[in-house]
MARLUM-587753 format. One record per residue (C-alpha): residue number from 1; chain; x, y, z. Coordinates in steps of 0.25 Angstrom, whole numbers, plus 5000, padded with zeros to 4 digits. Layout:
 num chaine   c1   c2   c3
 NUM      A    X    Y    Z
...
//
This chain:
 num chaine   c1   c2   c3
   1      A 5833 5112 4896
   2      A 5821 5108 4904
   3      A 5820 5114 4918
   4      A 5820 5102 4928
   5      A 5811 5111 4938
   6      A 5800 5111 4928
   7      A 5796 5096 4928
   8      A 5785 5090 4937
   9      A 5790 5085 4950
  10      A 5785 5074 4960
  11      A 5792 5069 4973
  12      A 5801 5060 4966
  13      A 5806 5070 4955
  14      A 5807 5081 4966
  15      A 5816 5072 4974
  16      A 5824 5068 4961
  17      A 5825 5083 4958
  18      A 5830 5087 4972
  19      A 5839 5074 4974
  20      A 5851 5080 4968
  21      A 5850 5092 4977
  22      A 5847 5083 4989
  23      A 5859 5075 4986
  24      A 5867 5088 4984
  25      A 5863 5093 4998
  26      A 5867 5080 5004
  27      A 5881 5081 4997
  28      A 5882 5095 5003
  29      A 5878 5090 5016
  30      A 5888 5078 5015
  31      A 5900 5086 5011
  32      A 5897 5096 5022
  33      A 5897 5084 5032
  34      A 5909 5078 5026
  35      A 5916 5091 5028
  36      A 5912 5090 5043
  37      A 5916 5075 5043
  38      A 5930 5077 5038
  39      A 5932 5089 5047
  40      A 5927 5081 5059
  41      A 5936 5069 5056
  42      A 5949 5076 5051
  43      A 5949 5089 5059
  44      A 5940 5086 5071
  45      A 5926 5089 5077
  46      A 5930 5103 5082
  47      A 5933 5106 5067
  48      A 5919 5101 5064
  49      A 5913 5110 5074
  50      A 5921 5122 5068
  51      A 5915 5120 5055
  52      A 5901 5120 5061
  53      A 5904 5133 5069
  54      A 5906 5140 5056
  55      A 5895 5134 5048
  56      A 5886 5146 5051
  57      A 5895 5154 5042
  58      A 5894 5144 5031
  59      A 5879 5143 5033
  60      A 5877 5158 5032
  61      A 5884 5158 5018
  62      A 5875 5147 5014
  63      A 5863 5155 5019
  64      A 5866 5166 5009
  65      A 5870 5157 4997
  66      A 5858 5148 4999
  67      A 5849 5160 5000
  68      A 5853 5165 4987
  69      A 5853 5152 4980
  70      A 5840 5146 4985
  71      A 5832 5159 4984
  72      A 5838 5162 4970
  73      A 5835 5147 4966
  74      A 5820 5150 4968
  75      A 5820 5162 4960
  76      A 5828 5155 4948
  77      A 5819 5143 4948
  78      A 5806 5151 4949
  79      A 5811 5160 4937
  80      A 5814 5147 4929
  81      A 5800 5142 4932
  82      A 5794 5155 4927
  83      A 5803 5154 4914
  84      A 5812 5166 4918
  85      A 5825 5159 4915
  86      A 5834 5171 4912
  87      A 5830 5177 4925
  88      A 5833 5164 4932
  89      A 5847 5164 4926
  90      A 5849 5178 4931
  91      A 5845 5175 4945
  92      A 5855 5163 4945
  93      A 5866 5172 4941
  94      A 5863 5183 4951
  95      A 5862 5173 4962
  96      A 5875 5166 4959
  97      A 5882 5179 4958
  98      A 5877 5183 4972
  99      A 5882 5170 4978
 100      A 5896 5173 4973
 101      A 5896 5187 4978
 102      A 5891 5183 4992
 103      A 5901 5171 4993
 104      A 5912 5181 4990
 105      A 5907 5191 5001
 106      A 5905 5179 5011
 107      A 5920 5174 5008
 108      A 5925 5188 5011
 109      A 5917 5191 5023
 110      A 5920 5177 5029
 111      A 5935 5177 5027
 112      A 5936 5191 5033
 113      A 5928 5188 5045
 114      A 5930 5173 5047
 115      A 5936 5175 5062
 116      A 5924 5183 5066
 117      A 5914 5173 5060
 118      A 5920 5161 5066
 119      A 5920 5168 5080
 120      A 5905 5172 5078
 121      A 5901 5158 5075
 122      A 5906 5154 5089
 123      A 5918 5145 5086
 124      A 5926 5140 5098
 125      A 5941 5142 5099
 126      A 5942 5127 5095
 127      A 5934 5130 5082
 128      A 5938 5144 5078
 129      A 5951 5141 5070
 130      A 5944 5130 5062
 131      A 5932 5138 5060
 132      A 5940 5150 5054
 133      A 5948 5140 5045
 134      A 5936 5133 5040
 135      A 5927 5145 5037
 136      A 5938 5154 5031
 137      A 5940 5144 5020
 138      A 5925 5142 5018
 139      A 5923 5157 5017
 140      A 5933 5158 5005
 141      A 5923 5148 4998
 142      A 5911 5156 5001
 143      A 5908 5160 4986
 144      A 5909 5145 4982
 145      A 5900 5142 4994
 146      A 5889 5152 4989
 147      A 5889 5147 4975
 148      A 5889 5132 4979
 149      A 5876 5135 4987
 150      A 5870 5142 4976
 151      A 5873 5132 4965
 152      A 5868 5121 4973
 153      A 5854 5128 4972
 154      A 5855 5133 4958
 155      A 5859 5119 4952
 156      A 5845 5114 4957
 157      A 5838 5127 4952
 158      A 5844 5124 4938
 159      A 5838 5111 4938
 160      A 5851 5104 4940
 161      A 5851 5098 4954
 162      A 5860 5086 4949
 163      A 5871 5096 4946
 164      A 5870 5102 4959
 165      A 5871 5088 4966
 166      A 5883 5084 4957
 167      A 5891 5097 4960
 168      A 5888 5097 4975
 169      A 5892 5082 4975
 170      A 5905 5086 4968
 171      A 5908 5097 4978
 172      A 5905 5088 4990
 173      A 5914 5077 4985
 174      A 5925 5087 4983
 175      A 5923 5093 4997
 176      A 5923 5079 5003
 177      A 5936 5075 4996
 178      A 5943 5088 4999
 179      A 5938 5087 5014
 180      A 5946 5074 5015
 181      A 5958 5079 5008
 182      A 5959 5092 5014
 183      A 5957 5087 5029
 184      A 5963 5074 5028
 185      A 5976 5072 5019
 186      A 5978 5088 5018
 187      A 5975 5090 5033
 188      A 5969 5104 5030
 189      A 5959 5103 5042
 190      A 5946 5111 5042
 191      A 5952 5120 5031
 192      A 5952 5108 5022
 193      A 5937 5106 5025
 194      A 5934 5121 5021
 195      A 5942 5120 5008
 196      A 5935 5107 5004
 197      A 5922 5113 5007
 198      A 5925 5126 4999
 199      A 5929 5118 4987
 200      A 5916 5110 4987
 201      A 5909 5123 4987
 202      A 5917 5128 4975
 203      A 5913 5115 4967
 204      A 5899 5119 4967
 205      A 5901 5133 4965
 206      A 5910 5132 4952
 207      A 5901 5121 4946
 208      A 5888 5130 4948
 209      A 5895 5142 4942
 210      A 5899 5134 4929
 211      A 5885 5127 4928
 212      A 5877 5140 4929
 213      A 5887 5147 4920
 214      A 5888 5137 4908
 215      A 5875 5128 4909
 216      A 5868 5133 4897
 217      A 5857 5123 4898
 218      A 5854 5126 4913
 219      A 5840 5133 4916
 220      A 5848 5143 4924
 221      A 5862 5148 4922
 222      A 5871 5161 4924
 223      A 5867 5173 4917
 224      A 5873 5187 4919
 225      A 5870 5191 4933
 226      A 5860 5202 4935
 227      A 5858 5209 4949
 228      A 5844 5206 4952
 229      A 5841 5211 4967
 230      A 5827 5205 4966
 231      A 5833 5191 4963
 232      A 5843 5192 4975
 233      A 5832 5197 4985
 234      A 5823 5186 4980
 235      A 5834 5176 4981
 236      A 5837 5180 4995
 237      A 5823 5180 4999
 238      A 5820 5166 4993
 239      A 5832 5160 4999
 240      A 5831 5167 5013
 241      A 5826 5154 5019
 242      A 5838 5146 5015
 243      A 5847 5158 5020
 244      A 5839 5158 5033
 245      A 5841 5143 5034
 246      A 5856 5144 5032
 247      A 5858 5156 5041
 248      A 5850 5149 5051
 249      A 5859 5137 5050
 250      A 5870 5146 5053
 251      A 5864 5152 5065
 252      A 5859 5138 5071
 253      A 5872 5132 5068
 254      A 5879 5143 5076
 255      A 5869 5140 5087
 256      A 5871 5125 5086
 257      A 5886 5127 5087
 258      A 5885 5137 5099
 259      A 5875 5128 5106
 260      A 5882 5114 5104
 261      A 5896 5121 5107
 262      A 5889 5125 5120
 263      A 5884 5112 5124
 264      A 5894 5102 5118
 265      A 5906 5110 5114
 266      A 5913 5108 5100
 267      A 5908 5094 5100
 268      A 5894 5099 5100
 269      A 5897 5108 5088
 270      A 5903 5096 5081
 271      A 5890 5088 5085
 272      A 5880 5098 5079
 273      A 5889 5100 5067
 274      A 5888 5085 5064
 275      A 5873 5085 5066
 276      A 5871 5097 5057
 277      A 5880 5090 5046
 278      A 5871 5078 5047
 279      A 5859 5087 5046
 280      A 5864 5093 5033
 281      A 5864 5079 5027
 282      A 5850 5075 5032
 283      A 5843 5089 5028
 284      A 5851 5089 5015
 285      A 5839 5081 5009
 286      A 5829 5091 5012
 287      A 5837 5103 5008
 288      A 5841 5096 4995
 289      A 5827 5092 4992
 290      A 5821 5106 4995
 291      A 5831 5114 4988
 292      A 5831 5104 4976
 293      A 5816 5106 4973
 294      A 5816 5121 4977
 295      A 5818 5125 4962
 296      A 5807 5115 4958
 297      A 5797 5122 4968
 298      A 5802 5136 4963
 299      A 5800 5132 4948
 300      A 5786 5126 4951
 301      A 5782 5138 4959
 302      A 5787 5147 4948
 303      A 5779 5139 4937
 304      A 5766 5139 4946
 305      A 5766 5123 4946
 306      A 5758 5121 4959
 307      A 5755 5106 4957
 308      A 5770 5104 4957
 309      A 5772 5112 4969
 310      A 5762 5104 4977
 311      A 5769 5091 4972
 312      A 5783 5096 4976
 313      A 5778 5101 4990
 314      A 5771 5088 4993
 315      A 5783 5080 4988
 316      A 5793 5088 4996
 317      A 5785 5087 5009
 318      A 5785 5072 5007
 319      A 5800 5071 5004
 320      A 5803 5080 5016
 321      A 5795 5072 5026
 322      A 5801 5058 5022
 323      A 5815 5064 5021
 324      A 5814 5070 5035
 325      A 5811 5056 5041
 326      A 5822 5050 5033
 327      A 5833 5060 5038
 328      A 5828 5059 5052
 329      A 5830 5044 5052
 330      A 5844 5045 5045
 331      A 5848 5055 5055
 332      A 5845 5046 5067
 333      A 5852 5034 5060
 334      A 5865 5041 5055
 335      A 5869 5051 5066
 336      A 5879 5041 5072
 337      A 5885 5038 5059
 338      A 5886 5053 5056
 339      A 5893 5055 5069
 340      A 5903 5044 5066
 341      A 5907 5051 5053
 342      A 5910 5064 5060
 343      A 5916 5059 5073
 344      A 5921 5045 5070
 345      A 5916 5033 5077
 346      A 5916 5032 5092
 347      A 5911 5041 5103
 348      A 5913 5056 5103
 349      A 5908 5068 5110
 350      A 5903 5074 5096
 351      A 5895 5061 5093
 352      A 5889 5061 5107
 353      A 5884 5075 5107
 354      A 5878 5072 5093
 355      A 5871 5059 5097
 356      A 5866 5066 5110
 357      A 5857 5075 5102
 358      A 5855 5070 5088
 359      A 5843 5062 5092
 360      A 5836 5075 5094
 361      A 5841 5082 5083
 362      A 5838 5072 5072
 363      A 5823 5075 5073
 364      A 5825 5087 5066
 365      A 5827 5079 5053
 366      A 5813 5075 5053
 367      A 5809 5090 5052
 368      A 5819 5098 5044
 369      A 5815 5094 5030
 370      A 5801 5101 5030
 371      A 5806 5115 5033
 372      A 5818 5113 5023
 373      A 5809 5110 5012
 374      A 5799 5121 5016
 375      A 5810 5132 5016
 376      A 5815 5128 5002
 377      A 5801 5127 4996
 378      A 5797 5141 5000
 379      A 5811 5146 4995
 380      A 5807 5139 4982
 381      A 5794 5147 4982
 382      A 5802 5160 4983
 383      A 5796 5162 4997
 384      A 5808 5166 5004
 385      A 5801 5171 5016
 386      A 5794 5158 5020
 387      A 5806 5150 5017
 388      A 5814 5159 5026
 389      A 5804 5158 5037
 390      A 5805 5143 5037
 391      A 5820 5143 5037
 392      A 5821 5154 5047
 393      A 5812 5147 5057
 394      A 5817 5133 5055
 395      A 5832 5135 5054
 396      A 5834 5148 5063
 397      A 5822 5152 5071
 398      A 5818 5139 5077
 399      A 5832 5132 5077
 400      A 5839 5144 5083
 401      A 5828 5144 5094
 402      A 5828 5130 5097
 403      A 5844 5130 5098
 404      A 5843 5141 5108
 405      A 5831 5137 5116
 406      A 5831 5122 5117
 407      A 5845 5120 5123
 408      A 5840 5129 5134
 409      A 5829 5119 5138
 410      A 5835 5106 5133
 411      A 5850 5108 5134
 412      A 5858 5102 5123
 413      A 5846 5093 5119
 414      A 5840 5106 5115
 415      A 5851 5108 5104
 416      A 5848 5095 5097
 417      A 5833 5098 5098
 418      A 5834 5112 5092
 419      A 5834 5107 5077
 420      A 5822 5098 5078
 421      A 5814 5108 5086
 422      A 5817 5119 5076
 423      A 5813 5110 5064
 424      A 5799 5107 5070
 425      A 5796 5122 5071
 426      A 5802 5123 5057
 427      A 5792 5113 5051
 428      A 5780 5120 5057
 429      A 5784 5133 5050
 430      A 5787 5125 5037
 431      A 5773 5118 5037
 432      A 5766 5131 5040
 433      A 5772 5138 5028
 434      A 5769 5125 5019
 435      A 5754 5127 5023
 436      A 5753 5142 5022
 437      A 5761 5144 5009
 438      A 5754 5132 5001
 439      A 5744 5140 4994
 440      A 5754 5151 4990
 441      A 5764 5141 4983
 442      A 5754 5130 4979
 443      A 5761 5118 4984
//
């Protein structure tokens, strides 16, 4: 079977190759948002704010699982590019086994310490019971969550992004249908949302296990797992930027929740939850493209094809610039519709809070794509340090600083300005690394 990573790419074929992954990321964003929409409509905006209060715990799990998957993907794709197929299979098997073990440990830890976790995350007395009910169920599905994250990356590494899209679409559709059934006819409340989400995780997890176990024509598939500490360490190092991004999301979501609760109450937490859901959709295109072409970059780098690396880099920058302008315009045009979906037609305090600050926040969409691509590109080069610096600076250092500092001078407007300000600083770091590392990697 011909490896799809070996062909020559231009901007059109890159987009075509990454398109299933972009659509997959949109599906993931959409069914996360549908979760929020059903919770808001059937249970209430306080329940919606409760799900965002515990999001840092979910994001922390994502940090670990995506670190292993994305860091390991670069190793697997590079070994395929070097013609070391058996070693690629061995790495895949070890990494999937690691995801399963970590998922089980997370489930046990989370279930035992659920009360302490929710208290630490700052849930109000109104939110706490719903937070515990929601997270206790999701912790039980932690192994499936870890595997879902891994397989969404490894389907692309295997040159089968279309399969990843199909499986993710099936999981998303099942989640949406079950959301409605569990929260409306069955009246299961926020527990119904958690169960539906967990079943969605399981669809991808089971399909991935079957695909890599029996797919004899796959360029990579399971073999007998072999403990290779070097592979694990390299995966952790390569994927450290993705881990930093998600851990940073965990911390910054916590800070957003605390700050919006302070300035606006529970309605403020519901407001920033809706905005962050909206951001998931608009940035999914950049994450989908960047993660989608990462195995191509790794393969070309492993095979020493510098002309292709130059073409891929130039094409990607053009895609990111044009995509950033489109997402900015869409955000301004559609925010009112998004609010109507979550809160219903007519005035509401959640809607007023959001419209009051989104005009400032929306400028971040002009800026996010460049740093997202930069971090993913250096991960694909197995340069975990540079990738981690970009992610850490953009999503933690700068954003944490702006969330804390800007409201001190600008009151609530500073909260909305914090993300655009952090993205400006993030672009400066990304461009500096683009320039300084160009000779080393040959793009």
